[in-house]
Each structure stands twice: as structure tokens, then as C-alpha cells.
C-alpha angles and dihedrals in degrees: 000000000000119000120242089251091054090047092051090049090051090048091050091051090047093052090048089055091047090053091048094049093046088060091059122097115275124244099039121130089226091059092048093052092047092049091053092049092048092048091052093048092047092050091050092051092045091052091051095046099036128240097276098048092042094051093045091050092046091049092049093049092048090051091051091049090050091051091050091050091049090050091051091050092049092048091051091050091049091050093051108087112243114236109255114247121249111257136186105227122227119260089248089067093065135074110210145151138205120255114199093196094061092029097231151068124299116208111219101168142014110206100179129104103228113120099202113048143169108209112231116249093222135042126177090359092300129104115257106246105165144020115207139173126188146240119211129210093266090061096253115139130212125197126221091219113019114153106051128109095200127032127179114194117209122239091245090074116098100172137038098207133213115303092354094151101009118155092010094154094179098048110122104155132028125176113208118191125224090247090076112102103178141024112213136229112293091353094150101014113155096004088154098181095051107111101170137014132195110205102200131227108273097049109117102168135045108185130212119302091358093147101012116152095009086149098185097045107125104160134041125181110203122200126233087236094066114118107161137036117182131210121300092001091144101015119147093013090146098182095059112108103165136029130187113184121202121247090236090079111111101172138028121184129209137175139202093262109051133345133226093276096018117156094006087150098190099043107126110166133028134182112199120207120271109242095038110141098203144007105241125234119277092358092144100019113159094001089148097183098045107129107157131042126168110211110199122231090243095069115108101169133041101200130217118303092350092150101019113159095002088149097178096051104116102164138022131170117219111202124222090250090075116099102167138040110189135212114303094356092146099015113150095014090139096171093056108111107170137013131182112208114200122233089247089077110094100163128054113167123216116276092020087135100025113158094013091124096164095048126114115192121201115204126165092342095309127108125222131185138167091294097058104017090118088068089060091049090050091049093051101027 
């Protein structure tokens, strides 16, 4: 006859099998067969041990299993790193100066070690008005706050200055108050962990390269107060797929090197603001997956190289408000097959469609392709 220890071992094994089978999907023939076999084995063991001993043993084993499970859960919780609390650093952890023009303190460096911080609203007895990094003559940039994962900016701040948070590789969340009016040059450049940003109401200006190379940025919320975006502000943000710009925008700046959304390789759809007078140069240069752009009826000029090398752009509608298409505007748009140019257009600069070998342009009833495109340029030069 089996010893009690042997019986308990058998019972433990049996219960382990029961637990394993109960985790299987219901309704299978395999489960049904296994359940029957387990029931038969359990009944046999229960008959041999007696109801009282069997139930006591089963209860003891279940308690042990529950303890083991609790230990595993506790161990897992202990292993998981607890999120660091948000702290307001001491004044001694900041380098700052007083600016008489803005009547307040300008933070130039955070020297503390906390990863999640709430910036104090006052330093040296003055309200904090601005956070600003620096760029030296060699081109190197230095952030004011560069090693935090969470930053909460106080509502005393009116300006996020140049390079304020540049190269902050760990920055995931930043809370910007509605008191902020402008976001400076390179303010968030290369913040590689930043996935989304809410630009609050009140911001009117986003300066050049502000969010350039934020490679994981997928979502941007623009305010209705925004009036100006400067060149390369969102260039090389390769996770952006869609952009809707507010109608409040009055000016967008580009340059001959890289445009506002230049080299955003996964950008697919864009809605430009109604009321915009022109599409700036290089704005979508090398956006190789751009397929859909809504050009508002207010646009009169499509400036140089605006859509250069947008190799997935198959269709674009040019409204009859447009009067000028500048040099290289659609150069390298190899997927573009047909384009109707309205009679309102009186100027088409040379190379506007350079490299668009499959394109047929219809203008004033005449058709032009790669073989006679120079005739179109001469007609509208």
C-alpha cells in the first residue's frame, strides 16, 4: 500500500495536471478525454485515502500553490522598476540669470539628477520666464535640461528658447502651458523618445529645426493660435504619417537645404492651411511616401522644389488661384502621370517637372511631356 507521502505526491501531481488542463481551450476532444482520465484517477485516490484525508491533502496543496503564486507575483512586482515620482528641484540645482527685457529669470542649466521634474515657477525671487540652451561657434548645441524623461513647465514661462531641450534622448513627456508664445530654434531637436506633443493654444511661432530629427514623433497637436512655422521645424521626423495644419497659419518658411517637413520619409497625407498664399520651397522635399496633399484655393505660388523627390505622389490638384509654379517644384516626382494646369497659371519656370518622365501636362488644351516640356517652359517663362 502506498504511504501517505506517496499519496500526497500523487495528489500534488494530479492537481498540477488539473490546473494545466483547465488552462486549455474549451470544447476540444483532447480536453474532454483528459478531464475524464483525471476524474477517474482522482476518484481512485480519494477512495484509497478516504474522503477526510483526501480533502485535507487537497486543501493543503492548494494553499501551497496559492502561496507560491503570491510569491511569484510579489517577486515580479519587486523586479519591475517603480516610476520615479515627480519632484520640484531645489533652486541650487539650476543655473539661471535675470533678463530685464522679459522681467524674469532665464534657466540655462539644470544640474540635478531627478528624471521627472516640475520646473519651479520662481528662481532668485523672480518668475521663471524662459528656458534656453545654447549653440557655440563650432555648431555644437547644449540643452538647458537634457536628461529628464518628464518635464512640466510652469505657467510663468512665456518662451521655450533656442535648444532648451535639444538632444534629450530620454524625454518622453513634456507639459507646455498656454502662457508659452514661441518655441525656439532647435528646442526639441533629436528628442528621440518623444512620441507625441501637444502644442498649446497661445503658441504663435515654431522656429527653425524646433522638432527636427524627433524620429519617434507620431502625433502633433497644433493650436489655432499658430501663425508661423520656420524651415526644417519638423524635418526628418520619420514616424509622422499625417499632418493637419491649422488655418491660423499665415507664413511658412523654407530654405534651399531642407524644408519644414523635409525628409519625413513616412509622411503620407497633408492638409495645408486655408488662407496660405504660397507653398514654401522644399517644404516636402524627399518625402518619399507622400501620396495626398490638399492645396488650398488661396495659394498663388508653388515655390521652388516644394515637392522635389516626392516619388509616391501620383496625383495633385492645382487650383485656379495658382499663378506661378517655380523651378523644380515637382522635380523627381516619378509617380506623377497626369497634371491639369489651370489657365490662371502664367509662369512655369524651367525644370518645374524635371525627371517626371511619365508625366503628361495639360495646359490650355495642349499636352506636354518629357519630349516637349521645354515648349511649355518657353511659353510660360
